[in-house]
N, C-alpha and C positions, 0 to 999 in steps of 0.2 A: 093243893095239887097244882102241878106245872103244866101250862099249855106250851104250844109251839113259840107263841110271842115272847113269854117270860123266858123261855130257854134260850131264844135268841139274844135277849138283853143280857143274859148271864155271859153266854159266849157264843157268837153267831156260828151256826153249823152244827150245834149239838142237837140231840134230840132231848125231849125232856127229860127222858130217864138219866141220859149222860148229864144233863144240866143238874139234876138233884145230886149225883154222887159227886160232881165236881164241887158243888157248893158245900156238901158236908165235908168232904176231903180238906176244903180249904179253910176250914174254922179253925182258929188258933186252939193249940192242944191236942187237937185230934190227930192222932198218930197212925191209926189203922181203921179202916171201914171194911165192914163185913157186907158182901154184896150177895145177892141171891137173884138168880133168874131161871126162867124156864127152859131155857135151851142154850147150847154153847154158845152160839152166836150172840144171843144177848148178854151172855156172861163176859164175852171177849169185848163187846162194845161198853160195858159198864167199867171193866178193868181199864181200857183205854182211857177211858174218861178220867179215872182216879189217877192215872199216870201223868195227865197235861199238868203243865205249870199252875200252881195255886192261883186262884183269884186274889186281888189286891183287897186290903182292908176296905178300901173306898168302894170297891165292886160288891164287896159282901154287904156294906152297910145300904147301898142303893138297893139290892137284891132285896134286903130285910124289908126296906121301906116301902118297896113296890108291893112284896107279898102280903104285908099287913094291910094295904090299901084295897087290895082285891078280893073279891069272894072266891070260894073254891070253885075249881073249874074240874069237870070230870075228864080224864084224859086215859083212855085206854091203852095207851103207849107207855105210860107210866106206872106199870103194874109190878115192877121190881120193887123189893124190899130193901131198905137202907137202915141199917141199925148203926147206933153211935154208942 
């Protein structure tokens, strides 16, 4: 799970849900990201994140290393589904 601290490391100003969507959308070989949300505003928020410039390969590696070192964090704001 992504908390606000990790979201800010991915890209400052994003919510945890947006950071998740952007990280997936930035992965090499991923052409489409199917997002689901409980409301229209949440869907727009995630769609806006997917439309942002991709993360660099260095930033993706950094995010993966941090994620591997941290224990899961429960975040109620990251309730959206990301399917690859």
